[in-house]
gemmi code that builds the backbone of each chain (N, CA, C; Angstrom):
import gemmi

chains = {
    "A": [
        ("GLU", (95.047, 132.043, 138.469), (93.908, 132.035, 137.532), (94.433, 131.759, 136.127)),
        ("ALA", (93.810, 130.815, 135.437), (94.241, 130.476, 134.089), (93.862, 131.605, 133.141)),
        ("GLY", (94.724, 131.820, 132.148), (94.453, 132.836, 131.144), (93.630, 132.254, 130.022)),
        ("VAL", (93.579, 132.965, 128.923), (92.886, 132.500, 127.733), (93.743, 131.424, 127.076)),
        ("THR", (93.128, 130.301, 126.762), (93.855, 129.168, 126.204), (93.326, 128.839, 124.826)),
        ("GLN", (94.253, 128.624, 123.889), (93.863, 128.298, 122.524), (94.496, 126.978, 122.091)),
        ("PHE", (93.751, 126.219, 121.310), (94.217, 124.949, 120.760), (93.849, 124.872, 119.278)),
        ("PRO", (94.672, 124.292, 118.412), (96.077, 123.966, 118.711), (96.934, 125.222, 118.626)),
        ("SER", (98.200, 125.118, 118.928), (99.081, 126.275, 118.782), (99.503, 126.462, 117.323)),
        ("HIS", (99.605, 125.343, 116.601), (99.928, 125.392, 115.181), (99.063, 124.390, 114.435)),
        ("SER", (98.728, 124.722, 113.182), (98.000, 123.785, 112.337), (98.403, 124.025, 110.892)),
        ("VAL", (98.791, 122.937, 110.232), (99.117, 123.001, 108.809), (98.136, 122.096, 108.082)),
        ("ILE", (97.374, 122.655, 107.164), (96.382, 121.867, 106.431), (96.483, 122.187, 104.955)),
        ("GLU", (95.905, 121.295, 104.160), (95.893, 121.513, 102.724), (94.659, 122.317, 102.330)),
        ("LYS", (94.818, 123.053, 101.265), (93.695, 123.803, 100.702), (92.517, 122.856, 100.490)),
        ("GLY", (91.333, 123.308, 100.911), (90.135, 122.506, 100.756), (89.759, 121.691, 101.982)),
        ("GLN", (90.714, 121.551, 102.920), (90.413, 120.806, 104.134), (89.692, 121.700, 105.146)),
        ("THR", (89.279, 121.061, 106.223), (88.569, 121.758, 107.296), (89.454, 121.823, 108.532)),
        ("VAL", (89.405, 122.948, 109.228), (90.151, 123.086, 110.470), (89.246, 123.735, 111.509)),
        ("THR", (89.368, 123.279, 112.736), (88.598, 123.851, 113.847), (89.554, 124.329, 114.921)),
        ("LEU", (89.434, 125.589, 115.255), (90.247, 126.196, 116.308), (89.379, 126.330, 117.554)),
        ("ARG", (90.026, 126.174, 118.702), (89.267, 126.254, 119.950), (89.852, 127.321, 120.859)),
        ("CYS", (88.973, 127.965, 121.610), (89.376, 128.981, 122.576), (88.640, 128.761, 123.882)),
        ("ASP", (89.399, 128.693, 124.973), (88.819, 128.660, 126.313), (89.099, 130.005, 126.978)),
        ("PRO", (88.069, 130.799, 127.222), (88.294, 132.134, 127.803), (88.585, 132.041, 129.294)),
        ("ILE", (88.921, 133.164, 129.873), (89.087, 133.232, 131.318), (87.727, 132.969, 131.969)),
        ("SER", (87.715, 132.153, 132.988), (86.467, 131.788, 133.651), (85.719, 133.032, 134.123)),
        ("GLY", (84.423, 133.078, 133.809), (83.608, 134.218, 134.223), (83.544, 135.347, 133.234)),
        ("HIS", (84.327, 135.273, 132.168), (84.303, 136.322, 131.144), (83.197, 136.037, 130.142)),
        ("ASP", (82.215, 136.932, 130.106), (81.091, 136.742, 129.203), (81.447, 137.108, 127.754)),
        ("ASN", (82.418, 138.015, 127.602), (82.765, 138.509, 126.275), (83.933, 137.714, 125.710)),
        ("LEU", (83.744, 137.238, 124.480), (84.794, 136.476, 123.814), (84.935, 137.015, 122.394)),
        ("TYR", (86.165, 137.253, 121.991), (86.456, 137.839, 120.680), (87.404, 136.941, 119.901)),
        ("TRP", (87.225, 136.913, 118.602), (88.194, 136.296, 117.695), (88.799, 137.404, 116.828)),
        ("TYR", (90.125, 137.312, 116.681), (90.885, 138.224, 115.834), (91.813, 137.415, 114.951)),
        ("ARG", (92.319, 138.057, 113.909), (93.255, 137.376, 113.012), (94.325, 138.354, 112.573)),
        ("ARG", (95.553, 137.837, 112.459), (96.645, 138.632, 111.901), (97.229, 137.868, 110.724)),
        ("VAL", (97.116, 138.445, 109.530), (97.777, 137.868, 108.373), (99.121, 138.554, 108.221)),
        ("MET", (100.036, 137.901, 107.538), (101.420, 138.364, 107.480), (101.528, 139.793, 106.971)),
        ("GLY", (102.231, 140.621, 107.723), (102.474, 142.000, 107.301), (101.348, 142.966, 107.597)),
        ("LYS", (100.276, 142.459, 108.163), (99.127, 143.322, 108.436), (98.879, 143.423, 109.941)),
        ("GLU", (97.979, 144.330, 110.297), (97.645, 144.477, 111.701), (96.633, 143.415, 112.127)),
        ("ILE", (96.495, 143.225, 113.412), (95.487, 142.323, 113.964), (94.113, 142.895, 113.640)),
        ("LYS", (93.237, 142.030, 113.103), (91.899, 142.506, 112.719), (90.805, 141.680, 113.392)),
        ("PHE", (89.762, 142.360, 113.753), (88.616, 141.781, 114.434), (87.827, 140.861, 113.505)),
        ("LEU", (87.379, 139.726, 114.050), (86.504, 138.815, 113.318), (85.093, 138.849, 113.888)),
        ("LEU", (84.954, 138.458, 115.169), (83.621, 138.521, 115.757), (83.671, 138.552, 117.271)),
        ("HIS", (82.509, 138.847, 117.866), (82.362, 139.072, 119.291), (81.148, 138.303, 119.796)),
        ("PHE", (81.387, 137.488, 120.822), (80.292, 136.807, 121.519), (80.046, 137.490, 122.863)),
        ("VAL", (78.781, 137.593, 123.239), (78.429, 137.877, 124.616), (77.685, 136.640, 125.099)),
        ("LYS", (78.301, 135.958, 126.025), (77.833, 134.624, 126.425), (77.738, 133.770, 125.170)),
        ("GLU", (76.579, 133.195, 124.885), (76.518, 132.307, 123.707), (76.033, 133.019, 122.451)),
        ("SER", (75.726, 134.309, 122.559), (75.154, 135.043, 121.433), (76.218, 135.820, 120.662)),
        ("LYS", (76.058, 135.843, 119.353), (76.952, 136.633, 118.510), (76.508, 138.097, 118.574)),
        ("GLN", (77.372, 138.923, 119.175), (77.076, 140.339, 119.309), (77.405, 141.106, 118.038)),
        ("ASP", (78.510, 140.705, 117.408), (78.994, 141.409, 116.228), (79.847, 140.448, 115.430)),
        ("GLU", (79.447, 140.173, 114.198), (80.261, 139.297, 113.348), (80.634, 140.013, 112.061)),
        ("SER", (80.749, 141.323, 112.158), (81.015, 142.131, 110.973), (82.402, 141.902, 110.372)),
        ("GLY", (83.313, 141.321, 111.146), (84.662, 141.101, 110.652), (84.886, 139.750, 110.001)),
        ("MET", (83.891, 138.888, 110.022), (84.046, 137.559, 109.421), (84.209, 137.730, 107.910)),
        ("PRO", (85.262, 137.141, 107.347), (85.571, 137.403, 105.937), (84.571, 136.836, 104.946)),
        ("ASN", (84.001, 135.676, 105.231), (83.040, 135.058, 104.309), (82.361, 133.879, 105.008)),
        ("ASN", (81.487, 133.198, 104.270), (80.710, 132.124, 104.904), (81.477, 130.815, 105.045)),
        ("ARG", (82.756, 130.823, 104.734), (83.569, 129.636, 105.015), (83.972, 129.593, 106.486)),
        ("PHE", (83.741, 130.660, 107.195), (84.093, 130.755, 108.602), (82.828, 130.628, 109.444)),
        ("LEU", (82.875, 129.719, 110.421), (81.735, 129.525, 111.312), (82.231, 129.492, 112.751)),
        ("ALA", (81.683, 130.384, 113.566), (82.070, 130.443, 114.970), (80.886, 130.054, 115.835)),
        ("GLU", (81.194, 129.320, 116.891), (80.158, 128.910, 117.841), (80.689, 129.065, 119.258)),
        ("ARG", (79.748, 129.251, 120.175), (80.116, 129.311, 121.586), (78.988, 128.649, 122.372)),
        ("THR", (79.097, 127.356, 122.463), (78.071, 126.551, 123.098), (78.066, 126.768, 124.602)),
        ("GLY", (76.884, 127.094, 125.129), (76.764, 127.253, 126.568), (77.482, 128.459, 127.128)),
        ("GLY", (77.964, 129.302, 126.260), (78.647, 130.505, 126.727), (79.990, 130.269, 127.376)),
        ("THR", (80.584, 129.106, 127.118), (81.907, 128.825, 127.697), (82.964, 128.913, 126.610)),
        ("TYR", (83.461, 127.769, 126.161), (84.514, 127.804, 125.145), (83.907, 128.121, 123.787)),
        ("SER", (84.757, 128.495, 122.853), (84.315, 128.818, 121.500), (85.152, 128.048, 120.491)),
        ("THR", (84.541, 127.765, 119.348), (85.268, 127.168, 118.231), (85.102, 128.044, 116.999)),
        ("LEU", (86.128, 128.031, 116.183), (86.106, 128.732, 114.905), (86.486, 127.716, 113.836)),
        ("LYS", (85.538, 127.420, 112.967), (85.755, 126.421, 111.922), (85.936, 127.115, 110.580)),
        ("VAL", (86.917, 126.648, 109.836), (87.155, 127.158, 108.489), (86.951, 125.977, 107.532)),
        ("GLN", (85.964, 126.127, 106.635), (85.597, 125.015, 105.761), (84.995, 125.515, 104.453)),
        ("PRO", (85.620, 125.260, 103.315), (86.955, 124.690, 103.141), (88.019, 125.775, 103.243)),
        ("ALA", (89.185, 125.411, 103.720), (90.255, 126.394, 103.895), (90.856, 126.792, 102.548)),
        ("GLU", (91.210, 128.074, 102.437), (91.887, 128.611, 101.262), (93.248, 129.153, 101.681)),
        ("LEU", (94.120, 129.358, 100.707), (95.478, 129.816, 101.004), (95.480, 131.127, 101.790)),
        ("GLU", (94.541, 132.034, 101.444), (94.519, 133.351, 102.078), (94.029, 133.317, 103.525)),
        ("ASP", (93.619, 132.137, 103.990), (93.188, 132.007, 105.387), (94.378, 131.842, 106.326)),
        ("SER", (95.550, 131.666, 105.775), (96.753, 131.521, 106.601), (96.977, 132.772, 107.440)),
        ("GLY", (97.386, 132.548, 108.678), (97.646, 133.663, 109.572), (97.621, 133.175, 111.006)),
        ("VAL", (97.668, 134.102, 111.936), (97.571, 133.765, 113.355), (96.206, 134.204, 113.854)),
        ("TYR", (95.482, 133.276, 114.436), (94.148, 133.542, 114.956), (94.239, 133.689, 116.471)),
        ("PHE", (93.792, 134.832, 116.944), (93.824, 135.118, 118.377), (92.405, 135.131, 118.943)),
        ("CYS", (92.318, 134.669, 120.157), (91.079, 134.756, 120.913), (91.349, 135.667, 122.113)),
        ("ALA", (90.361, 136.438, 122.492), (90.492, 137.311, 123.657), (89.197, 137.258, 124.450)),
        ("SER", (89.287, 137.532, 125.737), (88.069, 137.589, 126.537), (88.126, 138.767, 127.493)),
        ("SER", (86.944, 139.249, 127.874), (86.855, 140.332, 128.844), (85.614, 140.119, 129.690)),
        ("GLN", (85.699, 140.635, 130.929), (84.565, 140.466, 131.835), (83.395, 141.356, 131.416)),
        ("GLU", (83.739, 142.592, 131.040), (82.733, 143.529, 130.571), (83.064, 143.941, 129.145)),
        ("THR", (82.052, 144.357, 128.411), (82.252, 144.745, 127.009), (83.277, 145.855, 126.878)),
        ("TRP", (83.300, 146.787, 127.813), (84.199, 147.942, 127.723), (85.433, 147.784, 128.601)),
        ("GLY", (85.665, 146.589, 129.092), (86.810, 146.361, 129.961), (88.030, 145.872, 129.204)),
        ("GLU", (89.090, 145.581, 129.952), (90.336, 145.115, 129.345), (90.116, 143.738, 128.712)),
        ("ALA", (90.673, 143.564, 127.526), (90.603, 142.280, 126.839), (91.939, 141.567, 126.992)),
        ("PHE", (91.891, 140.292, 127.376), (93.083, 139.482, 127.576), (93.152, 138.434, 126.467)),
        ("PHE", (94.333, 138.314, 125.883), (94.495, 137.483, 124.701), (95.127, 136.135, 125.014)),
        ("GLY", (94.768, 135.156, 124.185), (95.460, 133.882, 124.205), (96.735, 133.958, 123.392)),
        ("GLN", (97.442, 132.825, 123.331), (98.746, 132.817, 122.654), (98.621, 132.713, 121.148)),
        ("GLY", (97.397, 132.432, 120.672), (97.165, 132.376, 119.235), (97.316, 130.973, 118.656)),
        ("THR", (96.667, 130.771, 117.517), (96.836, 129.562, 116.709), (97.380, 129.985, 115.356)),
        ("ARG", (98.552, 129.456, 115.021), (99.132, 129.766, 113.715), (98.610, 128.760, 112.703)),
        ("LEU", (97.834, 129.245, 111.742), (97.239, 128.392, 110.713), (97.981, 128.605, 109.401)),
        ("THR", (98.436, 127.505, 108.840), (99.097, 127.553, 107.533), (98.317, 126.667, 106.578)),
        ("VAL", (97.840, 127.242, 105.493), (97.123, 126.489, 104.472), (98.043, 126.356, 103.270)),
        ("VAL", (98.311, 125.111, 102.862), (99.266, 124.867, 101.765), (98.572, 124.227, 100.549)),
    ],
    "B": [
        ("GLU", (86.289, 156.559, 108.923), (86.665, 155.183, 109.285), (87.648, 155.217, 110.448)),
        ("ASP", (87.423, 154.338, 111.434), (88.314, 154.256, 112.587), (89.682, 153.729, 112.158)),
        ("GLN", (90.730, 154.358, 112.680), (92.070, 154.015, 112.212), (93.096, 154.264, 113.297)),
        ("VAL", (94.137, 153.415, 113.314), (95.244, 153.565, 114.258), (96.549, 153.471, 113.484)),
        ("THR", (97.432, 154.434, 113.699), (98.732, 154.457, 113.032), (99.822, 154.553, 114.084)),
        ("GLN", (100.767, 153.620, 114.045), (101.853, 153.627, 115.014), (103.173, 153.975, 114.331)),
        ("SER", (103.986, 154.728, 115.058), (105.311, 155.075, 114.551), (106.310, 155.143, 115.702)),
        ("PRO", (107.591, 154.842, 115.423), (108.064, 154.275, 114.161), (107.683, 152.807, 114.055)),
        ("GLU", (107.927, 152.202, 112.879), (107.661, 150.770, 112.716), (108.639, 149.956, 113.544)),
        ("ALA", (109.884, 150.430, 113.609), (110.919, 149.745, 114.372), (111.789, 150.782, 115.064)),
        ("LEU", (112.288, 150.418, 116.231), (113.109, 151.327, 117.025), (114.205, 150.533, 117.716)),
        ("ARG", (115.433, 150.986, 117.501), (116.577, 150.336, 118.158), (117.159, 151.302, 119.176)),
        ("LEU", (117.283, 150.844, 120.412), (117.815, 151.674, 121.480), (118.961, 150.962, 122.173)),
        ("GLN", (119.828, 151.741, 122.740), (120.841, 151.189, 123.639), (120.216, 151.098, 125.028)),
        ("GLU", (120.672, 150.145, 125.796), (120.185, 150.023, 127.169), (120.367, 151.353, 127.885)),
        ("GLY", (119.293, 151.818, 128.528), (119.352, 153.082, 129.242), (118.956, 154.300, 128.425)),
        ("GLU", (118.788, 154.128, 127.118), (118.443, 155.249, 126.234), (116.928, 155.403, 126.169)),
        ("SER", (116.382, 156.405, 126.796), (114.931, 156.609, 126.856), (114.378, 157.082, 125.515)),
        ("SER", (113.134, 156.745, 125.240), (112.491, 157.163, 123.999), (110.980, 157.039, 124.136)),
        ("SER", (110.274, 157.375, 123.056), (108.810, 157.308, 123.059), (108.295, 156.675, 121.780)),
        ("LEU", (107.198, 155.936, 121.908), (106.492, 155.353, 120.779), (105.189, 156.137, 120.606)),
        ("ASN", (104.794, 156.319, 119.339), (103.610, 157.126, 119.063), (102.474, 156.284, 118.518)),
        ("CYS", (101.256, 156.637, 118.905), (100.052, 155.999, 118.378), (99.059, 157.106, 118.053)),
        ("SER", (98.816, 157.326, 116.771), (97.821, 158.314, 116.347), (96.535, 157.586, 115.992)),
        ("TYR", (95.413, 158.167, 116.372), (94.166, 157.450, 116.134), (93.064, 158.372, 115.634)),
        ("THR", (92.135, 157.759, 114.920), (90.894, 158.418, 114.506), (89.791, 157.437, 114.852)),
        ("VAL", (88.876, 157.866, 115.711), (87.805, 156.963, 116.126), (86.584, 157.783, 116.490)),
        ("SER", (85.425, 157.213, 116.237), (84.168, 157.862, 116.622), (83.828, 157.455, 118.045)),
        ("GLY", (83.917, 158.404, 118.959), (83.543, 158.110, 120.332), (84.482, 157.138, 121.012)),
        ("LEU", (85.657, 157.626, 121.390), (86.668, 156.760, 122.000), (86.132, 156.136, 123.288)),
        ("ARG", (86.253, 154.814, 123.341), (85.883, 154.103, 124.561), (87.068, 153.323, 125.094)),
        ("GLY", (88.226, 153.909, 124.938), (89.419, 153.298, 125.492), (90.509, 153.157, 124.469)),
        ("LEU", (91.740, 153.496, 124.890), (92.930, 153.250, 124.077), (93.789, 152.275, 124.862)),
        ("PHE", (94.228, 151.228, 124.197), (94.899, 150.117, 124.861), (96.316, 149.970, 124.346)),
        ("TRP", (97.232, 149.688, 125.249), (98.587, 149.326, 124.874), (98.825, 147.864, 125.271)),
        ("TYR", (99.416, 147.120, 124.327), (99.777, 145.730, 124.564), (101.249, 145.541, 124.208)),
        ("ARG", (101.840, 144.554, 124.840), (103.187, 144.099, 124.495), (103.048, 142.701, 123.901)),
        ("GLN", (103.763, 142.454, 122.801), (103.723, 141.124, 122.204), (105.128, 140.611, 121.970)),
        ("ASP", (105.418, 139.458, 122.534), (106.688, 138.774, 122.307), (106.506, 137.765, 121.178)),
        ("PRO", (107.591, 137.418, 120.488), (107.477, 136.484, 119.342), (106.798, 135.177, 119.734)),
        ("GLY", (105.817, 134.767, 118.925), (105.139, 133.503, 119.153), (104.118, 133.521, 120.274)),
        ("LYS", (103.863, 134.688, 120.824), (102.905, 134.785, 121.928), (101.791, 135.757, 121.579)),
        ("GLY", (100.749, 135.744, 122.405), (99.652, 136.666, 122.203), (99.940, 138.014, 122.836)),
        ("PRO", (99.187, 139.044, 122.461), (99.360, 140.361, 123.086), (99.120, 140.303, 124.590)),
        ("GLU", (100.016, 140.957, 125.315), (99.911, 141.021, 126.774), (99.461, 142.414, 127.175)),
        ("PHE", (98.376, 142.500, 127.910), (97.795, 143.787, 128.272), (98.746, 144.605, 129.147)),
        ("LEU", (98.883, 145.902, 128.797), (99.699, 146.824, 129.591), (98.827, 147.897, 130.253)),
        ("PHE", (98.168, 148.721, 129.427), (97.408, 149.866, 129.943), (96.120, 150.076, 129.164)),
        ("THR", (95.160, 150.721, 129.849), (94.003, 151.299, 129.184), (93.901, 152.758, 129.600)),
        ("LEU", (93.690, 153.626, 128.619), (93.478, 155.052, 128.872), (92.122, 155.417, 128.302)),
        ("TYR", (91.371, 156.240, 129.014), (90.008, 156.523, 128.576), (89.761, 157.981, 128.190)),
        ("SER", (90.552, 158.908, 128.749), (90.265, 160.305, 128.446), (91.552, 161.106, 128.307)),
        ("ALA", (91.475, 162.176, 127.507), (92.635, 163.026, 127.265), (93.186, 163.560, 128.582)),
        ("GLY", (94.509, 163.510, 128.690), (95.156, 163.966, 129.910), (95.479, 162.843, 130.882)),
        ("GLU", (94.915, 161.693, 130.636), (95.134, 160.555, 131.525), (96.534, 159.986, 131.304)),
        ("GLU", (97.160, 159.531, 132.378), (98.481, 158.914, 132.325), (98.478, 157.670, 133.206)),
        ("LYS", (99.236, 156.650, 132.769), (99.404, 155.449, 133.591), (100.841, 154.988, 133.503)),
        ("GLU", (101.347, 154.414, 134.598), (102.735, 153.976, 134.648), (102.827, 152.538, 135.129)),
        ("LYS", (103.850, 151.865, 134.612), (104.144, 150.508, 135.057), (105.630, 150.278, 134.839)),
        ("GLU", (106.362, 150.201, 135.908), (107.812, 150.026, 135.864), (108.438, 151.107, 134.989)),
        ("ARG", (109.089, 150.744, 133.891), (109.777, 151.723, 133.056), (108.878, 152.323, 131.979)),
        ("LEU", (107.622, 151.941, 131.960), (106.686, 152.387, 130.935), (105.691, 153.404, 131.483)),
        ("LYS", (105.410, 154.406, 130.648), (104.404, 155.404, 130.996), (103.606, 155.724, 129.746)),
        ("ALA", (102.280, 155.602, 129.843), (101.406, 155.882, 128.712), (100.638, 157.169, 128.962)),
        ("THR", (100.549, 157.985, 127.912), (99.798, 159.238, 127.988), (98.818, 159.308, 126.832)),
        ("LEU", (97.786, 160.158, 126.984), (96.737, 160.229, 125.978), (96.319, 161.676, 125.740)),
        ("THR", (96.207, 162.029, 124.436), (95.597, 163.298, 124.052), (94.373, 162.966, 123.199)),
        ("LYS", (93.742, 163.979, 122.626), (92.541, 163.721, 121.828), (92.854, 163.087, 120.481)),
        ("LYS", (94.140, 163.101, 120.086), (94.482, 162.562, 118.768), (95.534, 161.472, 118.807)),
        ("GLU", (96.282, 161.374, 119.926), (97.363, 160.409, 119.958), (97.702, 159.976, 121.380)),
        ("SER", (98.455, 158.907, 121.420), (98.954, 158.404, 122.689), (100.448, 158.148, 122.540)),
        ("PHE", (101.161, 158.314, 123.631), (102.586, 158.028, 123.640), (102.872, 156.970, 124.695)),
        ("LEU", (103.791, 156.089, 124.338), (104.307, 155.135, 125.309), (105.765, 155.509, 125.540)),
        ("HIS", (106.032, 156.065, 126.711), (107.376, 156.503, 127.050), (108.111, 155.362, 127.752)),
        ("ILE", (109.330, 155.108, 127.290), (110.138, 154.055, 127.904), (111.371, 154.715, 128.514)),
        ("THR", (111.481, 154.628, 129.829), (112.577, 155.270, 130.548), (113.647, 154.250, 130.897)),
        ("ALA", (114.875, 154.551, 130.508), (116.023, 153.679, 130.800), (115.714, 152.222, 130.480)),
        ("PRO", (115.408, 151.927, 129.218), (115.000, 150.565, 128.873), (116.103, 149.542, 129.091)),
        ("LYS", (115.655, 148.297, 129.288), (116.554, 147.158, 129.434), (116.306, 146.190, 128.279)),
        ("PRO", (117.259, 145.299, 128.014), (117.065, 144.333, 126.913), (115.751, 143.554, 127.013)),
        ("GLU", (115.293, 143.275, 128.220), (114.045, 142.521, 128.368), (112.801, 143.319, 127.971)),
        ("ASP", (112.958, 144.586, 127.698), (111.858, 145.396, 127.186), (111.681, 145.226, 125.676)),
        ("SER", (112.600, 144.517, 125.053), (112.500, 144.265, 123.611), (111.243, 143.455, 123.316)),
        ("ALA", (110.424, 143.959, 122.410), (109.146, 143.322, 122.056), (108.477, 144.202, 121.006)),
        ("THR", (107.337, 143.743, 120.509), (106.500, 144.601, 119.676), (105.415, 145.192, 120.554)),
        ("TYR", (105.255, 146.507, 120.477), (104.252, 147.199, 121.272), (103.089, 147.586, 120.365)),
        ("LEU", (101.920, 147.138, 120.753), (100.714, 147.342, 119.964), (99.791, 148.353, 120.633)),
        ("CYS", (99.214, 149.217, 119.815), (98.224, 150.185, 120.268), (96.885, 149.811, 119.641)),
        ("ALA", (95.812, 149.926, 120.383), (94.480, 149.612, 119.863), (93.465, 150.572, 120.475)),
        ("VAL", (92.409, 150.836, 119.725), (91.340, 151.684, 120.235), (90.017, 150.943, 120.147)),
        ("ARG", (89.132, 151.337, 121.016), (87.771, 150.826, 121.001), (86.865, 152.037, 120.918)),
        ("GLY", (85.931, 152.002, 119.977), (85.078, 153.167, 119.824), (83.681, 152.790, 119.418)),
        ("GLY", (82.830, 153.773, 119.268), (81.473, 153.556, 118.815), (80.676, 152.701, 119.779)),
        ("SER", (79.841, 151.846, 119.212), (78.945, 151.042, 120.031), (79.378, 149.586, 120.130)),
        ("GLN", (80.497, 149.259, 119.524), (80.942, 147.877, 119.529), (82.129, 147.698, 120.460)),
        ("GLY", (82.316, 146.478, 120.932), (83.380, 146.230, 121.890), (84.705, 145.825, 121.288)),
        ("ASN", (84.773, 145.687, 119.948), (86.002, 145.184, 119.360), (87.092, 146.243, 119.334)),
        ("LEU", (88.349, 145.769, 119.268), (89.511, 146.638, 119.223), (89.985, 146.805, 117.785)),
        ("ILE", (90.472, 148.020, 117.497), (91.090, 148.323, 116.209), (92.565, 148.547, 116.475)),
        ("PHE", (93.391, 147.721, 115.857), (94.822, 147.722, 116.151), (95.634, 148.498, 115.132)),
        ("GLY", (96.771, 149.035, 115.594), (97.810, 149.506, 114.700), (98.729, 148.337, 114.356)),
        ("LYS", (99.715, 148.597, 113.486), (100.609, 147.528, 113.060), (101.695, 147.234, 114.094)),
        ("GLY", (101.874, 148.138, 115.032), (102.845, 147.899, 116.086), (104.189, 148.560, 115.852)),
        ("THR", (104.940, 148.720, 116.926), (106.325, 149.190, 116.877), (107.201, 148.101, 117.461)),
        ("LYS", (108.171, 147.648, 116.665), (109.096, 146.619, 117.139), (110.273, 147.288, 117.813)),
        ("LEU", (110.399, 147.094, 119.104), (111.461, 147.711, 119.895), (112.568, 146.712, 120.174)),
        ("SER", (113.789, 147.117, 119.888), (114.970, 146.312, 120.229), (115.862, 147.137, 121.138)),
        ("VAL", (116.219, 146.566, 122.274), (117.091, 147.247, 123.230), (118.375, 146.434, 123.353)),
        ("LYS", (119.485, 147.044, 122.973), (120.769, 146.359, 122.985), (121.531, 146.671, 124.269)),
        ("PRO", (122.202, 145.649, 124.825), (122.962, 145.880, 126.066), (124.210, 146.711, 125.816)),
    ],
}
model = gemmi.Model(1)
for chain_id, residues in chains.items():
    chain = gemmi.Chain(chain_id)
    for i, (resn, *xyz) in enumerate(residues, 1):
        res = gemmi.Residue()
        res.name, res.seqid = resn, gemmi.SeqId(i, " ")
        for name, pos in zip(("N", "CA", "C"), xyz):
            atom = gemmi.Atom()
            atom.name, atom.element = name, gemmi.Element(name[0])
            atom.pos, atom.b_iso = gemmi.Position(*pos), 0.0
            res.add_atom(atom)
        chain.add_residue(res)
    model.add_chain(chain)
structure = gemmi.Structure()
structure.add_model(model)
structure.setup_entities()
């Protein structure tokens, strides 16, 4: 069974540009989460989808971040325009049930220069 | 405010030298405490979930325990391949998201 897959693994962009991160969850997992780790800090929650609906987006830092999950399958996280402080590792996780184990992807390392 | 604190930040052990990692937490209505292992450049790898005080789970050289305020990850006779960062996270309240600690970086020398 394939795990959670994220694309790309690394991205380097200039301040002001747009970047789109993609996450393919484990097949059959209705719950999809985005997290972020900035340097020296702990992993922090961004938002939670249940199927195609946003269950909780309380962790989204500002309106430069837009997450979508079309058809309840894969998800994208767009940052537009990117700022220096957006640099970090973005993780996606999925779980079959809301209260079940969450399995993580390998992350996308985003560097904004 | 929900919070997770892990100690120590870093731990160096000799192969075979057993020890424990600590995770102290404050959460409203615990709905699971999770342990993950993370290797450099990779995502967190799920190890255990504990749901209630007194619960214990084991996997190879690892054993996780839970009280009402903290969890311990006991490592028995560690090997160099156990070197990694170990992350603790809690889920509480009415939301499904995890709240993470900063992790403990474990190094096991042969």
